Every structure is written in C-alpha cells, then in structure tokens.
N, C-alpha and C positions, 0 to 999 in steps of 0.2 A: 617497820610497821607504820610509822607515821607517814612515810613517803607513799606507802600503798594507799592509805586513807585519803591523802591529798590528791593522789592520781585519780582515785574513784570520784572524789568530789568535783574535780575538774571536768571529768567525763560527764558527770550528771549535769553540771552547769551548762556544758556545751549542748547536751541533748535538749535541755529546756530552751536554750536559745534557738536551736533549729526548729523545735516544735512551735515555738512562739512565732517564728518567721513564717512557717508554713500556714499557721492559723490566720495570721494577718493577711497573707497573700490570698487565702481562701475567702476572707471577709471582703477583700477588695473586688474580687471577681464576682461575688454573689450579690452585690449591691449595685443594680443597674442605674444609669443616669436616665431620669424620666425625659422622654422626648417631648418637644412642644407640638401643638396642634393648632387647628383653626379656632377662631373665637366661638363662644357660645352666646347667643343673643335671645332677646325676648321682645316681640312687638306687643305692646301692652294695650293700647286703646286708640280709638279715633274719636275726637270731640270737635265741637264748634263747626258742625257741618252746615254749609250754605249751598247755594246753587253752583258756586264756582270755586269754593275753598273748603279745606278741612285741616284739622290740626292732628298731628301724629304724636304718639308717646311710646318710648321704648327703653330698653335697658341692656347694658352689656353684663352678662353673667360671669364670663371669664374671657381674658384676652388670649387664652390658649398657650400661655407661657412665652409669648413673643410680642413685640411692640406692634400695636395696631397703627397702620400707616394711613388708613382711610376708613371712615364710617359714615353712615347716613341712612336714608330711606329710599326705597324704590317703589314704583307703582305702575299699574297698567289697567286697562279696561277689560282684560282677560286674566284668568288665574295664573298663579306662579310668576309674578313679575321678577325681573332681574335688572341689573344696572344697565343692560342693553336697551331697556325700554325707556323709563323716565327715572331720574334720580336727583336727590339733593344731598350734597356732602355736608356733614355736620361734624367738624373736627375740633370743636372747642370745649367739649365736655364728654362725660360718659353717658349722657342722656340723649334722647332723640326727640325733644320737643321742637316741632317744626311745622310751619304752615305750608300746605300745598296750594298753589294758585293755578288759575287757568283751566279748571275742570269744566266739563260739560254738564249742563243741568239735567237732573233726573237720570243719571247714568250710574251703573254699577262700577265700582273701582276695587282693586285689590292691592294691598300694601304689605311690604315686608321691610324690616330693618336689615342692614347688611354691615359687615365689617371685614377688613382685609388686613392680614399680617403676612409674614414671610412664608407661611405655609399654605396660603390660599385665601379664598373668599368664603365667608359663612353668611347664611341668611337666617333670620328669625322666623317665627311662625307667621302665617298669613292671616290678615284680617280684611274682611270685605265690608263695604258700606255703599250706600246710594246717596248721591247728592240731592239736594232739595229742589223744589220747583215752586216758583211764586209768580204771580201776575207780573207781566213786564219782562220776564226772562225770554231770551232768544232760544227758540226751541222748535224743531221740526218744521223748518221752512219759514217761520215768521216769529211773532211775539205772542206769548201767552196772554190772552185777552180775558179769560174767565176760567175759573176752576169749578167744576161741578160740586155742588153741596148736596147733603142728604135730602132726598126728595126730588132732585133733578133727574131727568132721564139721562142715563149714561154714568150715573154715580156708582162707584164700586168701593166698598169698605176697604180701608188700608191701601188704596191705590189713588193715584192722581190722574184725572182725566178732565178734559175741558175743551175750550175753543182756542184755536190759533188764528190770529189775524194776520193777513199779508202785511209786510212791512211798509207798504205804500199803496196809494190808490191805484186801481187798475184802469180807471177812466175818470175824466173830469166832466164829460159831456155825453152821457149815454141815456137813451130812452128806455123805459121799462119794456115797451114793445107791444105790438098788436092791439092798439087802442080800438075799443069796440068789440074785442073778442074776450070773453070770459073763459079763463083756463079751467076753473072749477077744482074743487078739492084742495085748494091752497089754504094752509093754516098759518097761525100767527105765533104759536107757542115755541118754547125752547125745544130744540131737537127736531124741528120740522123743515129747516132751511134746505137740507139736501134733497128731500123729496119734493119740495116746492120747485127747486131749480130744475130738477129732472122733468117735472110736469110742464114747466114753462117752455123748456127747450123742445120738448116733444109736441107741444101744442101751439108753438109760435115759431115759424120758420124764418122770421126776419133776422138778418145778420146784425151784429153789433149791439144787441140788447144787453141789458145789465146782467141777466141770468146767463146768457150765452158767453159773455166775456169771462165770467167766473168759471163756468163749466168747462171752457176750453183752455183755461189757464194751466200752464206748467211752470212752476216756480220753485227754485231751490230744491229740485229733485222730487217734488210732490205734484200730483195731477188730480187730486181729489178735492179741489176747491169748489165752493158754491156760494150763492148769494144768500146772505143771512135772512131769516125770518125777522119780523119786526121785534119780537122779544129777544132774539139773539143780537140784533143790532143795538138794542137798548143796553145789553151787557157790554158791548164795545164802548158805548158812551160812558157807562159807569167808570171805566178804566182808561179812557182815551188819553189821559196825561201820561200813563205808564206805557202805552202802546206807541203813541206818537204818529206824526205825519198827517193828521186829519186837518181838513179845511173847515172854517167856521162861517163862510159866507154863503155856501149853498148846502142843500141837504144831500143825504145819501139814500139811495133806493134800498128797500127791503124786498124780499121775494113774496111778500104778502099782498095779494090784491083784495080789493073790496067790491069788485063787480066788473062790468064790461069796460068801464072807462077809467077807473081809478085804482091806485095802489098806494100802499103806505110808504112814507119816507120819514127820515129823522133829521132834523136840523141840529147840527152839532154846536151852533151858536148858543141859542137858549136851551137846547136839550129837549125840544118838544117834538112830538110825533104828529103827523098830519097826513092827508091824502092829496094826491095830485093826479092830473091826467096822465095816462100811460105814455103819451107821445111827448111829454115834457122831458127835458134833459137834466140829469142830476149826476152826482158822483157815485162811484162804485168802489167798495172795498170788499174783497173776497175773504172768506174764512174757511177753515177746515176743522175737524174735530180729531181728538186723539184719545 
C-alpha cells in the first residue's frame, strides 16, 4: 500500500513538472520582442527671424528603440524639405536649437527636423516662415531704398512693398533731354516716376537721355526700371548710406520737369533739390517698385 501511494505521488509530481514546462514554453512564445522603428520628432518653432537668418527649435520624442546616428534640421523654399535640399547636422544634444544663415530676404521657407537611426530617416512636422525685409537689403535686382508706409500709394496692409534702387549709377553724364520741349503731365509725387518716364520717352526721341537710359535698362533679370520722380529721388537720399554707390559732387536727375527748359535734380552732397536746364549733364540712378 505504501509503495502504491509513493508511485502515485511520483506520477503526480512528474505531471506537474511537465505541465509547468509546457506553460513556461507557452509564456515564452506569447511574449514577443518589440521591434525598433524610426525616431519620432517635433519641429517646435522658428524665432529670431531676420532678412537672412532664422533660429529653429525642435525635440526628439522617441529614438525608436535604436541609436540615433544623425540629427538636425532641413529647409527649402518649397514645401516638404528633405536632407537632399539644405540641412544642418546637430549631433551634440537632443534639441534642435540652431541658426540658419544665408537666406534670401522676404522669401517663404519651410523647415523640418530630421533624425536617422538603423531603421531609416524620420522627419518632424513642417513649419513655414517668411524672412524679413528692411531698407538696404539686396532684393529683386538692387537694394531696398524705401518701404511704403501707410498713406503711400502702393501700401498694402501686412505686406511689404516699396522702391528698389539699382546697385550703381547708370550714367555719370546724361542730359534730361529735349531742352525747350515741355513734355507735360509730369508729376513730382511718390508713385509717379514710371508714368513720367514713359511720357518722356514717348515725347522726346533724343537718345541717351536720363529717362531713356532707365527705360531701356535690363539689370539682374529685371526690365521695369524707370527714372524716379523728385519725391522718389528724395526717398533715395533719405537712405543713401544704406543703398550705397552714390556720388556727392554732382546732382542726380529726376523725371520731374518744371517747364520747357528746366527739370528737377537732387544734389546728394547737401541733399538739396533744385532745377537745371534740360541740356545740362547729371548722374542717373534707376529705380523700380515691387
């Protein structure tokens, strides 16, 4: 009887061992190993925006379970930038505080963070911004000479428009043209230089005149240059030190006439306006508007 109980106990113990082994095996096969993936990122903000620079901020939410081998920011002037466009590597922290340099003034840009691990490359959300524009910036064929303010013709709320000055003089020795001939309809105010120039070219066939030089100018991809009215020329004088290239020993012609024989010019030395005979020779600096 004792042997029979012992035998039964042994069998019971063995059954328990077998069941335990099966359960352990079952637990092993039903607990999968979590695979790694690409990182998860966030592009947080763009700050300190100037005409040519901006600062980016971002964050790594997850490394994807694998070591990140490269991280940074990428940008472009069209949406969905990749590292094939423009990038800056930032491998010294988990943040993305970085300054982008060499941007174009008053241009839309798109930025994303990126990170690379063994499973591939991941991009953060996209943020867009527009660079600033100030007087003196290189822009659209020349330098920004004046930005329209409220009340100026051409002013648009929440937009920037103004006058671009050619980066250098178009002539050092040009006459206004057609002395003794009154063109008529010529104005002096801001926003009238283009119409003045067209009227002068149409009403005075003399070659090499100040207005014709500007009207025929093709410079840095732009062909809509004109001779400034006296009020527009005054705006150039206000900011001549930011534009550069002006001479101070002779005056500059405006497109504003005062009659049959005279037209306005501005002397960039003392900064005074005056009139002179149309057949006298003065400097010419073309402008365009944007």
